[in-house]
C-alpha positions as CSV (number, residue, x, y, z in Angstrom):
1,M,24.9,-23.0,48.6
2,S,26.1,-20.2,45.8
3,A,24.2,-18.9,43.7
4,V,25.3,-19.1,40.2
5,V,24.8,-15.4,38.1
6,S,25.3,-14.9,34.6
7,A,26.0,-12.2,33.0
8,I,23.4,-10.7,30.4
9,R,24.6,-10.8,26.6
10,P,25.0,-7.8,24.7
11,S,23.3,-9.8,21.9
12,A,19.9,-10.3,24.3
13,V,19.5,-6.4,24.5
14,S,18.2,-5.1,21.0
15,A,19.7,-1.8,20.3
16,P,17.0,0.9,19.8
17,V,16.0,2.0,16.3
18,W,16.3,5.7,16.3
19,L,13.0,7.7,13.6
20,S,13.2,11.1,12.5
21,P,9.7,12.9,12.9
22,A,9.3,12.6,8.6
23,Q,9.7,8.1,9.2
24,V,7.4,8.8,12.4
25,C,4.8,10.4,10.2
26,E,4.9,7.5,7.5
27,Q,3.5,4.5,9.9
28,I,1.0,7.0,11.2
29,P,-1.7,8.2,8.7
30,G,-2.7,11.5,9.4
31,M,0.1,12.2,11.4
32,T,2.7,15.2,10.5
33,E,5.8,16.3,11.4
34,E,3.9,20.1,12.4
35,I,1.5,17.9,14.6
36,L,4.1,16.2,16.0
37,S,6.2,19.6,16.5
38,E,3.1,20.9,18.3
39,R,3.0,17.8,20.3
40,R,6.8,18.3,21.5
41,K,6.0,21.9,22.5
42,K,3.2,21.1,25.3
43,N,5.2,18.0,26.3
44,L,2.5,15.6,25.1
45,A,3.7,11.7,24.0
46,P,4.9,10.2,22.4
47,R,8.5,10.6,24.2
48,Y,11.4,12.1,22.2
49,F,15.5,12.8,22.2
50,K,16.9,15.8,21.2
51,P,20.9,14.7,21.1
52,S,21.6,18.1,19.3
53,L,19.7,21.5,19.0
54,K,18.7,21.2,16.1
55,T,17.9,16.8,15.8
56,V,14.7,15.3,17.3
57,I,14.6,11.4,17.4
58,Y,11.9,9.1,18.6
59,D,12.8,5.5,19.5
60,Q,10.5,3.1,17.6
61,S,9.3,1.3,20.9
62,D,8.1,4.7,22.5
63,I,6.3,5.1,19.2
64,T,4.7,1.8,19.4
65,E,3.7,2.0,22.8
66,W,2.0,5.0,22.3
67,I,0.2,3.9,19.4
68,R,-1.0,1.2,21.1
69,S,-2.5,3.5,24.4
70,T,-4.6,4.4,22.0
71,A,-6.3,1.5,21.6
72,S,-9.9,1.9,21.6
73,E,-11.9,-1.6,23.1
74,P,-15.2,-2.4,21.1
75,R,-18.1,-2.4,23.7
76,A,-19.9,-5.5,24.2
């Protein structure tokens, strides 16, 4: 008996949505580019990428995950 292995379809894997620091700030009330810069210097979340010396970008899914990780659960 042999197993059938199917290839992952490229359409099944979504491409990342890249955001600039300004775009991240538009999504999070009270967030500023200065705060994001300080968080990068301190190696704090959210995760970021530097494809060039002067370019900083964020993956939308990382931003969403980071925001969700800060959720506060109500007390019963």
